C-alpha positions in Angstrom: 15.1 -20.9 -25.3 15.7 -17.4 -24.1 12.7 -15.5 -22.1 10.8 -13.1 -24.2 10.8 -9.5 -23.0 7.0 -9.9 -22.4 7.8 -12.9 -20.1 10.5 -11.0 -18.5 8.3 -8.0 -17.6 5.4 -10.2 -16.2 7.9 -12.3 -14.0 8.2 -8.9 -12.0 4.6 -9.3 -10.9 3.7 -10.0 -7.4 6.9 -9.5 -5.6 7.4 -10.7 -2.2 6.2 -8.0 0.5 9.0 -6.0 2.2 9.3 -6.4 6.1 9.5 -3.2 8.0 9.4 -2.2 11.8 6.6 0.3 12.9 7.1 1.2 16.5 3.9 -0.1 18.6 3.1 -2.7 15.8 6.3 -4.4 15.4 7.4 -6.3 12.1 4.7 -5.5 9.4 4.9 -6.0 5.6 4.3 -3.9 2.7 3.3 -4.8 -0.6 4.6 -3.3 -3.8 1.6 -1.4 -5.4 0.6 -2.3 -8.9 -0.7 0.2 -11.6 -4.1 -0.7 -11.0 -3.7 0.0 -7.2 -2.3 3.3 -7.7 -5.0 4.2 -10.1 -7.6 3.0 -7.5 -5.8 5.4 -4.9 -5.9 8.3 -7.2 -9.6 7.7 -8.0 -10.3 7.6 -4.2 -8.8 11.1 -3.9 -11.2 12.4 -6.4 -14.2 11.3 -4.3 -16.0 13.8 -1.9 -17.5 13.3 1.5 -17.2 10.5 3.8 -15.8 8.4 0.9 -12.7 10.8 0.6 -12.3 10.5 4.5 -11.8 6.8 4.0 -9.4 7.3 1.1 -6.2 7.3 3.5 -7.6 4.1 5.4 -8.0 2.3 1.9 -4.5 3.4 1.0 -3.1 1.7 4.1 -5.4 -1.3 3.5 -3.8 -1.8 0.1 -0.2 -1.8 1.2 -0.3 -3.5 4.5 -0.2 -7.1 4.1 0.7 -10.4 5.7 3.9 -12.1 4.9 2.1 -14.1 2.2 1.0 -10.8 0.6 -2.7 -11.3 1.7 -4.6 -8.1 3.0 -4.4 -7.4 6.7 -7.4 -5.1 6.1 -9.3 -5.5 2.9 -9.7 -2.2 1.2 -13.0 -3.3 -0.3 -14.6 -4.3 3.0 -16.3 -1.4 4.8 -15.7 -2.9 8.3 -11.9 -3.2 7.7 -11.7 0.3 6.4 -13.7 1.4 9.6 -11.2 -0.6 11.8 -8.1 1.5 10.1 -10.1 4.8 10.6 -10.1 4.0 14.4 -6.4 3.3 14.6 -4.2 6.1 16.3 -3.0 8.5 13.7 0.7 8.5 14.7 1.0 4.7 13.9 -0.9 4.9 10.4 1.3 8.1 9.4 4.5 5.9 10.3 3.4 2.9 8.4 2.2 5.0 5.5 5.5 6.8 5.3 7.5 3.6 5.4 5.0 2.1 2.7 5.3 5.1 0.5 9.1 5.1 0.6 9.0 1.4 -0.3 6.8 2.2 -3.2 8.6 5.3 -4.4 5.9 7.4 -3.7 6.5 11.0 -2.6 10.3 10.4 -2.9 12.2 13.1 -4.6 14.3 12.2 -7.6 17.9 12.4 -7.1 19.5 15.6 -8.1 21.6 15.5 -11.4 
């Protein structure tokens, strides 16, 4: 029996993470963000004060995963977010640029 459209769409959930090289960190893995995770990031950006300062750290926590797709740093654990906030900016920036490229965030559409 052929797969239904719904089953075919749902089969794309939880793709394997993508490996990338980050100078200073070596091989890291980036998860493909879900709709829910994108909405959480957008919500983070609307917060103010200290919570807004942690938005970038939580964004990295959401995408930086182990090879088995488990979090390296959990975005919902304050201590993990604090660890990310203590990392060198140039490494976090390089990782986020690669993660964003992997997820199609901030990438210009092809010109027609």
